[in-house]
N, C-alpha and C positions, 0 to 999 in steps of 0.2 A: 357970521362966520365967514371969514376970510379964505379964499381959494387961492392955493399956492401953485403956480405953475413952474413946472421945470422947463427950460429950454432944451429941447431935442432938435438935432440936425445941423447943418451949415449954412452960412450965410452965402448970399450969391457971390459976395467979393472972395470968400474964402474957395468956393468951387472954382471961379476964374484962375485964381492964382494956382491952384493944384493943375488944372488941366493944361495950362499955359506951360508951366514948368514940364509936365510929361511931353508935351509937343515937342519942346525945345530938346529934351533928351533923346525922343525918337529920331528928330533931325540928325542930330550930330551922329547917332549912334549909325543911321542909315550911310551917311556919308563916309564914314570910316569903314564900312562893309564894303560899300561899293569902290571905294579906292584901294582896298586891299585885292579885291577880284580884277580889277583892271590893270593893276601892277603886276600881278601875276601872269598875265595874258601878254604883257611888254617884255617880261624877262624870259618868256618862252620863245618869242620871235627873236629877240637878243641874242638868245642861245644857239638857235638855227643859223642865224647870219655869221655869227662867230665859228661855229664849228665848220661851216662850209669853208670859210676863209682860210682859217688855221689848216685845214685838211690841204686845201689847194696849194697853200704857200708851202707847207712842210714838204708835200710831195714833189714840187718844183725844185725847193732848195735841195733837197736829198739827191735828186737826180742829177743835178748840174754839179753839185759838190762832188759827186762819184764818177762822173762822165769820164770816158777816155779821151774824148775830144771835142771841141765847140766847132760844128761845120757851119753854122750861119747864124748871125745874130741881128736883128733890126728892131725897131721899136715895136713892131706887131707880132714877132715871131722868132723863137729861138730853137735851132735844131743842133742836138748834139748826138754823139754817138756813143752809146753806154759800153761797158766791159765785154759784153756779147758780140760787138761789133753791130748793133741794132741802131738805126737811127730813131730817135724820140723828138718829136715836134711840141712845142707848147705854144697854144695860140687861143684866141677867143674865137667860138664858133657858136652862133646864135645865142649871144649873150651868155654863154656858159665858157668857163676855162676848160679846154680840151687838151688831152696828151695822145697824140695820134687817132684821133676822132672820137676818143671814149672822154666822157665829162667827168671832170673833178669836183664839179658843183652839183647840187640837186636842182630840180625843176621848181623849188620854193623860192629861190633867190636868183638875181640876175647880176653880172658883172658890169661895171661902168669904169670908164677912164682906165682901163687896162694898157700898161706900156711896159716894155724892157729898155733898160738903159744900159746900152754895151760900152762898157769902160774901153779906155785906150789900151790896145794890145802893145806889150812892152817884151822884147825878147827875154827869155829867162824868167819872167814872172807870170803866175797864173792869171788868166782873164778874170774880170769881176763883170757880175752882170747884176744890175738894179732891177727890182721887179716891184711895180706900183699897181694897185687895183683898189677898187671900192666894191664891196658885196651890198645889195639892195634888198629887200624883202619884194617879193613879186604880188602877194595877194594887197589887193586895195582895199582899204578901210576908212571909213570916214573919220575915225578917231586918231588925230595927230599923235597922241600920246604912245600910240602902238605901232607906229612905224619906226622901221629900224634899217640902220645902214652903217658900215663900219667900213674904214680905210685900212688897208695893209701896205706895208712897203718893207723891203729887206734888200740888203747887198749880199749877193753871194759870190765867193771866191772858189775857183775850181782847184782841187787838188792836184790835178795834173797838168803841170804848166808846159810839157813838151808835146801834147798832142794837138794842140791848136793849128786848124787848117785855115783860118779866114785869110 
């Protein structure tokens, strides 16, 4: 009488192939997952830097456009007189853009390479003022992909060409 044996189970080679394939899929999936998380952190930091820069730039731009007169202008500071006859000074204080000593940027960012470019004054033409600065995140991180900085530049033309006192 002959005994017939049925083959049950897997061979060693089949097991190694399946385990290797699963390991490869887990490795690829984890890289995608961690990449998604780190990308979210970078976009959050970039958003903070962009919002601070845009707010400061918009505030300075609107104030200069609507100013009654330009009192003083150099590369580090601009003094304008608003419609209420109040002086407004824009400059950098302690790594922040300031307007009459109140900060226009948050403590999460600092300002670098800030300068005003006061255009040549011509009789009958409104003054033009260039504004240049760079906003950099303050938080130190060991991950270079999470560092953020952004440069801002604009030229503003005053609407009132006759109130210039310089």
